[in-house]
C-alpha positions in Angstrom: 3.3 -52.8 43.8 3.7 -55.9 46.2 4.0 -54.8 50.0 5.5 -56.7 53.1 4.9 -57.0 56.9 8.7 -55.7 58.4 9.2 -54.5 62.4 5.6 -53.5 62.5 5.8 -50.8 59.4 4.6 -51.9 56.3 7.0 -50.7 52.9 7.3 -51.8 49.5 8.9 -55.2 50.0 11.4 -53.3 46.7 12.2 -51.3 50.2 13.1 -54.8 52.2 17.0 -55.0 51.1 16.8 -52.2 52.2 15.6 -52.0 55.1 17.7 -55.9 56.3 21.6 -53.9 55.3 20.4 -51.0 57.4 18.7 -52.7 60.6 22.3 -54.1 62.1 23.9 -50.1 60.5 26.4 -49.3 62.9 24.8 -45.3 62.6 21.5 -44.4 63.5 18.5 -45.4 60.5 15.5 -44.3 60.6 12.7 -44.4 58.0 9.3 -42.4 57.4 7.0 -41.5 54.4 5.5 -38.3 53.6 3.7 -37.6 55.8 6.1 -38.8 58.7 5.0 -41.8 59.3 8.2 -44.1 61.4 8.4 -47.1 58.9 10.9 -48.7 60.3 13.9 -47.5 63.1 17.0 -49.4 62.8 18.7 -51.3 66.1 21.4 -48.6 66.6 17.8 -46.1 66.7 16.3 -48.6 69.8 19.7 -47.8 71.3 19.9 -43.5 71.0 16.3 -42.6 71.3 15.6 -45.9 74.2 12.1 -46.6 71.8 10.8 -50.1 70.9 9.6 -51.0 67.3 6.2 -51.2 69.8 6.6 -47.6 70.7 7.9 -45.9 67.8 6.9 -47.3 64.8 4.0 -46.2 63.2 4.4 -42.6 65.2 5.7 -39.3 64.1 8.8 -38.9 63.3 8.5 -36.0 65.7 8.1 -38.0 68.9 12.6 -38.0 68.2 13.3 -34.4 68.4 12.7 -33.0 71.9 9.6 -31.0 73.2 12.1 -27.7 73.7 13.9 -27.8 70.0 10.3 -28.5 68.7 9.3 -25.3 67.1 5.7 -23.9 66.2 6.1 -23.8 62.9 7.5 -27.2 62.5 4.5 -28.7 64.6 1.3 -26.5 63.2 3.4 -27.9 59.9 3.2 -31.9 61.0 -0.4 -32.5 62.0 -1.4 -29.7 58.9 -0.5 -33.0 57.2 -1.9 -36.1 59.6 
């Protein structure tokens, strides 16, 4: 499948229309891969979380969960996938 660079992440080109649709969606939308790597972060998420594309793309989605709310089990599971 062809790939295209979009917002700093590499996603399948078949997903380009999907991400373009969500780019200015009024709700926060995050797209990640199976390992939890953030591939897309729309404008509303940038407002909600305060991260720019450069700060959040290619990071693990657990970065969006406040440390106080992360369970030890969940954090261990994510680390074992990396």
